N, C-alpha and C positions, 0 to 999 in steps of 0.2 A: 596569518592564516590559521584558522582553527582546524585541528587535525584529530583523527581517530586512529587508535592503535589496532593493528590487525596481525593475527597469527596465520601464516600461510597454511592451507590445508594439505599441501603437497610436500613441504619441506620444513625444517625447523626455523625458518626465517621469521623474524618479527619486524614490522615496518609501520610507518605512519602514512595515512592517506588523508586527503581533504574530507571534511565532514560532509561535503556535498555528494560524496560517493556512497553515503550510508544507504544500505538496502540494495546496492548494486554490486559490481565486480571491479576488482583492481588486479593488475598484473603484478606478481611478486617480482621484486628486483633481483632475487637470487636465482629462482628457477624459471621465471618468465610465465608461469601458468596463472590462469585466472583464479582468483580467490574471492569468496563472498565477503563483503564488508558488512559487519553487523549493523543493525539499526534500520531505520526506514522512516516513513512519514510519522509524525507525531500522532499518537492515538487520539488526542483531543481534536485534531484537525479532521481525522477520519470520522470521528463521532459527530462532529458538527456538520460535515457534508452529508452524512447518512441521515441525520435527523432532519436536515433541511429538505432532502429529497423525500423522505418518508412523510413528514408533516406537511410539506408543501402540497402534496397530493394533487395539485392542479394538473401537473403534467401526466400523472397516472390516469386521471379521469379523461383528460384530453385524448390520450392514447387509447383509452378504453372506448371512447365514442368514435374516434376516427378510424382506428385500426382493428377494432374488435375486442371482445372480452379476453381472449387469450393473450394478446399483446399487453393489455392493461394488467392482467394478473402477473405476467412475467416481469413487468416493470416494478410493480409493487413488491413482488417476491425478491427481486434483486436489491431493492432499497432496504428491505427487512433483513436480508442476509448481511448486507454491508453494515447495518446498525449492530447486529449481533456480533460480527467480527470485531467491530470497534470497541464494543463493551468488553468482549473477552480479552482484547489486547491491552485495555487500560487497567 
């Protein structure tokens, strides 16, 4: 099992958790409180998904035509924000 080292936010306990918990929460074995596990989705994955949504564009235009301009702009804006977050995270 691949693990990640975590320092409890509430007490001085240090412990290991599964890497699958990265970006989530784990209960400290000492105090029992939820502690954030560092990490999260790989920035490259987020970048690839955001680029696909942004460059795909078909869904944005389909939403624009079927649901109106506002929905299309919101979809495009969300894709662009996701792309900017992915670039900043990498």
